[in-house]
C-alpha positions as CSV (number, residue, x, y, z in Angstrom):
1,M,100.1,61.4,78.9
2,T,99.2,64.8,77.8
3,R,101.3,67.8,78.7
4,R,100.4,71.0,78.3
5,G,101.2,74.6,79.4
6,K,104.0,76.7,79.6
7,V,105.6,77.9,82.8
8,T,108.2,80.5,83.0
9,V,110.4,80.9,86.3
10,V,112.3,84.3,86.7
11,G,115.4,84.1,88.4
12,S,117.9,81.2,88.6
13,G,119.2,81.2,92.1
14,F,118.5,78.3,94.5
15,Y,114.7,79.3,94.6
16,G,114.3,79.5,91.2
17,S,116.2,76.6,89.8
18,T,114.8,74.3,92.4
19,T,111.2,75.3,91.5
20,V,112.2,74.6,87.9
21,L,113.2,71.2,88.6
22,R,110.1,70.6,90.8
23,L,108.0,71.8,87.6
24,A,109.8,69.5,85.3
25,E,109.6,66.5,87.5
26,Y,105.8,66.8,87.5
27,D,106.0,65.9,84.0
28,I,102.7,67.6,83.4
29,F,104.0,70.8,81.5
30,E,104.9,71.0,77.6
31,S,107.8,73.3,78.6
32,V,109.4,75.3,81.5
33,V,111.4,78.2,80.9
34,I,114.1,79.6,83.2
35,T,115.6,83.1,83.1
36,D,118.3,85.2,84.6
37,I,120.4,88.3,83.9
38,I,123.7,86.2,84.4
39,E,124.6,85.4,81.2
40,G,124.9,81.5,80.6
41,K,123.5,80.5,83.9
42,P,119.9,79.8,82.9
43,E,121.1,78.0,79.7
44,G,123.4,75.7,81.9
45,I,120.9,75.0,84.4
46,A,118.3,73.9,81.7
47,L,120.8,71.8,80.0
48,D,121.5,70.1,83.2
49,I,118.0,69.3,84.1
50,N,117.4,68.1,80.6
51,Q,120.0,65.7,80.9
52,S,118.2,64.2,83.9
53,R,115.0,63.2,82.1
54,S,116.2,59.9,81.2
55,V,117.0,59.1,84.8
56,E,114.1,60.4,86.4
57,N,111.7,59.6,83.4
58,F,110.0,62.9,82.5
59,E,109.4,64.6,79.2
60,T,108.8,68.2,80.3
61,K,111.3,70.4,78.3
62,V,113.4,72.9,80.4
63,I,114.5,76.1,78.4
64,G,117.0,78.6,79.5
65,A,116.9,82.2,78.5
66,T,119.5,85.1,79.5
67,T,117.5,88.2,79.9
68,T,118.2,92.0,80.1
69,A,116.5,94.8,82.1
70,E,115.6,96.3,78.9
71,G,113.6,93.0,78.0
72,G,116.1,91.3,75.8
73,G,115.7,87.5,75.9
74,Y,112.1,87.5,77.0
75,E,111.1,86.3,73.8
76,K,111.6,82.7,74.8
77,T,109.1,83.5,77.5
78,A,106.4,84.3,75.2
79,N,102.9,83.0,75.8
80,S,103.6,81.4,79.3
81,D,100.5,80.2,81.1
82,V,102.2,81.0,84.6
83,V,105.1,83.2,85.4
84,I,106.8,82.7,88.9
85,I,108.9,85.7,89.8
86,T,111.9,84.6,92.3
87,A,114.1,87.3,91.0
88,G,115.4,89.6,93.7
89,L,118.0,89.6,96.6
90,P,117.5,87.1,99.5
91,R,117.6,88.1,103.1
92,K,120.9,88.0,104.9
93,P,121.1,87.3,108.8
94,G,119.5,90.0,110.6
95,M,117.6,91.5,107.6
96,S,113.7,91.8,107.8
97,R,111.9,91.0,104.6
98,M,111.1,94.8,104.6
99,D,114.8,95.6,104.4
100,L,114.6,94.2,100.7
101,I,112.0,96.5,99.3
102,D,114.1,99.1,97.9
103,V,116.3,96.9,95.9
104,N,113.6,94.3,94.7
105,A,111.1,96.9,93.9
106,K,113.1,97.7,90.9
107,I,113.9,94.4,89.8
108,V,110.2,93.3,90.3
109,R,108.7,96.1,88.2
110,Q,111.2,95.4,85.5
111,V,110.3,91.8,85.3
112,A,106.5,92.4,85.5
113,E,106.5,94.9,82.6
114,N,108.4,92.3,80.5
115,I,105.9,89.6,81.6
116,A,102.9,91.8,80.5
117,K,104.6,92.5,77.3
118,H,105.3,88.9,76.1
119,S,102.7,86.9,78.1
120,P,99.7,89.2,78.5
121,N,97.4,86.4,79.5
122,A,99.7,84.7,82.1
123,V,98.7,84.0,85.8
124,I,101.6,85.4,87.9
125,I,103.0,84.1,91.3
126,V,105.3,86.4,93.2
127,V,107.7,85.1,95.7
128,S,110.2,88.0,95.9
129,N,110.3,89.8,99.3
130,P,108.7,91.6,100.8
131,L,106.1,89.4,99.4
132,D,102.8,91.2,99.8
133,E,104.2,94.6,98.7
134,M,105.9,92.9,95.6
135,T,102.7,91.2,94.8
136,A,100.9,94.6,94.7
137,L,103.8,96.1,92.7
138,A,103.7,93.1,90.2
139,Q,100.0,93.8,89.6
140,L,100.3,97.5,89.3
141,A,103.2,96.9,86.7
142,T,101.5,94.5,84.7
143,K,98.0,96.1,85.0
144,F,96.6,92.5,85.1
145,P,93.4,91.8,86.8
146,H,94.0,91.2,90.5
147,N,92.9,87.6,90.2
148,R,95.6,86.9,88.0
149,V,98.4,88.1,90.1
150,M,99.1,86.4,93.7
151,G,101.8,85.7,96.1
152,Q,103.2,82.6,97.4
153,A,103.2,83.1,101.3
154,G,100.4,81.3,103.1
155,M,101.3,77.7,101.6
156,L,105.0,78.0,102.9
157,D,103.9,79.5,106.2
158,T,101.3,76.9,106.7
159,A,103.8,74.2,105.7
160,R,106.3,75.4,108.4
161,F,103.5,75.5,110.9
162,T,102.5,72.0,110.0
163,H,106.1,70.9,110.6
164,F,106.4,72.3,113.9
165,V,103.1,71.1,115.1
166,A,104.0,67.5,113.9
167,E,107.6,67.5,115.5
168,K,106.3,69.0,118.9
169,A,103.2,66.4,118.9
170,N,105.6,63.4,117.7
171,V,103.0,62.5,115.0
172,P,103.4,62.0,111.3
173,I,103.0,65.1,109.3
174,S,99.8,63.6,107.5
175,A,98.2,63.8,110.8
176,V,98.4,67.4,111.2
177,K,96.4,70.2,109.3
178,T,97.2,73.8,110.0
179,L,96.5,77.3,108.5
180,T,98.3,80.4,108.3
181,L,97.0,83.6,107.1
182,G,97.8,87.6,107.1
183,S,101.0,89.0,105.9
184,H,104.5,87.2,105.0
185,G,106.3,88.9,107.9
186,E,105.9,89.8,111.3
187,T,102.1,90.3,111.0
188,M,101.6,86.8,110.1
189,V,98.5,85.0,111.5
190,P,98.8,81.4,112.3
191,V,95.3,80.1,113.1
192,P,95.3,77.7,115.9
193,S,91.5,77.4,116.0
194,R,91.9,75.8,112.5
195,C,94.5,73.2,113.4
196,T,93.9,69.7,114.1
197,V,96.2,66.7,115.0
198,N,94.7,63.4,114.2
199,G,91.3,65.1,114.0
200,K,91.6,66.5,117.3
201,A,91.8,70.5,118.2
202,L,95.2,71.5,118.5
203,S,94.3,72.9,122.0
204,E,93.5,69.3,123.0
205,V,96.9,68.0,122.2
206,L,99.0,70.9,123.1
207,S,99.2,73.4,125.8
208,A,98.6,76.9,125.3
209,T,102.1,77.9,126.1
210,E,103.4,75.3,123.4
211,I,101.1,76.6,121.0
212,A,102.2,80.1,121.4
213,E,105.7,79.2,121.0
214,L,105.1,77.4,117.9
215,V,103.1,80.3,116.4
216,D,106.1,82.4,117.1
217,R,108.6,80.0,115.6
218,T,106.3,80.0,112.5
219,R,106.3,83.6,112.3
220,N,110.2,83.6,112.4
221,G,110.5,80.5,110.3
222,G,112.4,82.0,107.4
223,A,114.6,84.1,109.7
224,E,115.5,80.8,111.6
225,I,116.8,79.2,108.5
226,V,118.6,82.3,107.2
227,A,120.6,82.4,110.5
228,L,121.5,78.8,110.3
229,L,122.6,79.0,106.5
230,K,124.3,82.2,107.1
231,T,124.4,83.0,103.4
232,G,121.0,82.9,101.4
233,S,117.7,81.8,102.6
234,A,115.2,78.9,102.3
235,Y,114.4,77.5,99.0
236,Y,113.4,73.7,99.2
237,A,110.1,74.4,101.0
238,P,109.4,77.8,99.2
239,S,109.8,76.1,95.9
240,A,107.5,73.2,96.8
241,A,104.9,75.8,97.5
242,A,105.2,78.1,94.4
243,A,105.4,74.8,92.1
244,R,102.3,73.4,93.7
245,M,100.4,76.7,93.1
246,A,101.5,76.5,89.4
247,K,100.3,72.9,89.0
248,A,96.9,73.9,90.5
249,V,96.6,76.9,87.7
250,I,97.6,74.6,84.9
251,E,95.2,71.7,86.0
252,D,92.5,74.1,86.7
253,A,92.4,72.2,90.1
254,K,89.9,74.5,91.8
255,V,91.8,73.5,95.0
256,V,91.7,75.9,98.0
257,M,95.1,77.2,99.2
258,P,96.4,79.7,101.4
259,V,98.0,82.4,99.2
260,C,98.5,86.3,99.0
261,A,95.6,87.4,97.3
262,W,93.7,90.7,96.5
263,V,91.0,91.3,99.3
264,D,88.1,93.2,98.5
265,G,85.4,93.0,101.1
266,Q,86.2,89.4,102.7
267,Y,86.7,89.6,106.5
268,G,85.7,93.3,106.5
269,I,88.9,94.1,104.6
270,S,89.1,95.9,101.3
271,G,92.0,97.1,98.9
272,V,95.0,95.2,99.9
273,Y,97.0,92.1,99.0
274,L,97.0,89.7,102.1
275,G,97.2,86.1,103.0
276,V,94.0,84.2,102.7
277,E,92.4,81.1,101.7
278,A,91.4,81.0,98.1
279,E,90.1,78.6,95.3
280,I,92.8,78.5,92.6
281,G,92.3,77.6,88.9
282,K,93.3,78.3,85.4
283,H,92.4,82.0,85.9
284,G,94.4,82.3,89.1
285,V,92.1,83.2,92.1
286,N,88.6,82.2,91.4
287,K,87.4,83.3,94.8
288,I,88.5,84.1,98.4
289,V,87.3,81.6,100.8
290,E,86.4,82.9,104.2
291,T,86.9,80.8,107.1
292,K,85.4,81.0,110.4
293,L,87.9,82.8,112.7
294,T,88.0,83.6,116.4
295,D,87.6,87.2,117.4
296,S,91.3,87.3,118.5
297,E,92.4,85.7,115.0
298,L,90.2,88.2,112.9
299,S,91.4,91.2,114.8
300,A,95.1,89.9,114.1
301,L,94.0,89.7,110.4
302,K,92.8,93.0,110.2
303,S,95.8,94.2,111.8
304,A,98.0,92.6,109.3
305,A,96.1,94.3,106.5
306,E,96.7,97.5,108.1
307,A,100.3,96.7,108.3
308,V,100.8,96.0,104.7
309,R,98.5,99.2,103.9
310,A,100.9,101.2,106.0
311,A,104.0,99.7,104.4
312,R,102.5,100.8,101.1
313,V,102.0,104.6,102.1
314,A,104.7,105.0,104.6
315,P,107.8,107.1,103.4
316,G,110.1,104.6,101.7
317,G,107.2,102.1,101.2
318,I,105.3,101.2,97.9
319,A,103.4,104.4,97.7
320,T,106.8,106.6,97.7
321,L,108.9,104.2,95.5
322,I,107.2,106.0,92.8
323,L,109.2,107.7,89.9
324,P,109.5,105.6,86.6
325,S,112.7,103.8,86.0
326,D,113.5,106.0,82.9
327,V,113.3,109.3,85.0
328,S,115.7,112.1,83.9
329,W,117.6,114.1,86.7
330,G,118.3,117.6,86.9
331,D,121.1,119.6,88.4
332,G,122.3,118.6,91.8
333,G,121.0,115.1,91.7
334,A,117.1,116.3,92.1
335,P,114.7,115.2,89.5
336,A,114.0,117.3,86.6
337,P,110.6,119.0,86.3
338,A,109.5,116.5,83.7
339,A,109.9,113.6,86.2
340,V,107.8,115.2,88.7
341,G,105.0,115.2,86.2
342,A,105.1,111.3,85.8
343,R,101.8,109.6,86.1
344,F,100.6,108.4,89.4
345,S,97.8,105.5,88.6
346,L,96.4,105.2,91.9
347,A,92.9,105.8,90.1
348,E,93.3,102.4,88.4
349,Q,93.4,101.0,92.0
350,R,90.0,102.4,92.6
351,R,91.3,103.7,95.9
352,P,88.8,105.7,98.3
353,G,89.5,109.4,97.6
354,I,90.8,110.1,101.1
355,E,93.4,107.5,100.7
356,R,94.5,109.0,97.2
357,E,94.9,112.3,98.6
358,R,96.9,110.9,101.8
359,I,99.2,109.0,99.5
360,A,99.7,112.0,97.2
361,A,100.4,114.3,100.2
362,I,103.1,111.9,101.3
363,V,104.5,111.8,97.7
364,R,104.4,115.6,97.4
365,K,106.4,115.8,100.9
366,T,109.0,113.3,100.2
367,L,109.7,114.6,96.7
368,A,109.9,118.3,97.9
369,G,112.0,117.4,100.9
370,A,114.5,115.5,98.8
371,M,114.6,118.2,96.1
372,Q,115.5,120.7,98.8
373,Q,118.4,118.7,100.1
374,G,119.7,118.1,96.4
375,Q,119.2,114.4,96.8
376,R,119.1,112.0,93.9
377,L,115.8,110.2,95.2
378,A,117.4,106.7,94.5
379,H,114.9,105.2,96.8
380,L,112.0,106.7,94.8
381,R,111.6,104.5,92.1
382,A,109.5,101.9,90.3
383,M,105.9,101.7,91.5
384,F,103.0,104.1,91.3
385,R,103.2,107.2,89.1
386,I,101.9,110.7,89.6
387,G,99.1,111.6,87.5
388,P,97.7,114.9,86.0
389,A,95.4,115.4,89.1
390,H,98.4,115.8,91.4
391,R,101.0,117.2,88.9
392,H,100.3,120.8,89.7
393,A,100.6,120.5,93.3
394,V,103.8,118.4,93.2
395,E,105.5,121.1,90.7
396,K,104.3,123.8,93.1
397,S,106.3,121.9,95.9
398,H,109.3,121.6,93.8
399,H,109.4,125.6,93.2
400,R,108.7,126.4,96.7
401,S,111.5,124.0,97.6
402,R,114.2,125.5,95.3
403,S,113.2,129.0,96.6
404,S,113.6,128.2,100.2
405,S,116.8,126.3,99.5
406,E,118.4,129.2,97.6
407,T,117.5,131.8,100.4
408,A,118.6,129.4,103.3
């Protein structure tokens, strides 16, 4: 058997370590690397899995690497074909995925920048929450083509929907086909019109009320598990989905999967990472596959796109978590003028001019307000960067803020 390719899994928590085990037991990869900032943990997991090779009869070698935020240890991940980012905090009971955006943004950015340095040709699969936003951030940080950065969400959400339908209809899992699109969160879009049970339309097997209940349960599938576990979140089903995506890339399978991918015109939606069906191969997303949706499903998908877009540009969202990680701070905990002049690479995203100005206005307002209050903008970090086109206006906001503060 010919084994090929190198996969790196960043993060050695339950999600990461279970993903590594699944990848290793596929026995199709030459090596799988697991990393973590906790010294010794990834090496210990790698040793443990390697010692199971004779029992489970696989040859794929697992390599552990302790890393640092500054990039130490990433040498062992060099030239990876696929990198799966699981790093970040999991949800706790009562938390939404969006509650994690602040802390996970910094983690994902640092990871993505190190990946780009050591594995410039890799395909990246993001699983950190909030998924859609972190996928967009990873693409910005790496500057990889959009097709080489995707998120794992639709595979998991569809698997959950499939399970719930099979359970309700009392049929084998293999008898059920479902599909879930949209965001990995409250605006998730399960697609009943594309669901079948033993070849029959879902509406012929279950009532409208039953279907609605299953759709709602799917949207809250992750929260249901978090509430039951009380500590941590799901990892068995999520790791299965992420590993299957990596397998499709290495094998250049050209298989159609529901994933979080860059949408650029499909379904009348542009300029956003969103859950859609896509053909997956060695270069990541080969193409988006548009499927026929009902009017209500299409409307829900467009609403999901707008929700992701709004989260990106709202105060506290991606577009305002913007200052570079090496920012310097002035007196009173406010950014020094040099920090205000950091790069803002929206132009690289080819946003419409009106959206660039809208985002820039939000950035200026947020920076000025926080400077006026003398706050350390701990939540303004790690994503876009302000460029020369907006520097002068931001600096003017800074000076006006200082003046009004001093005269108040």
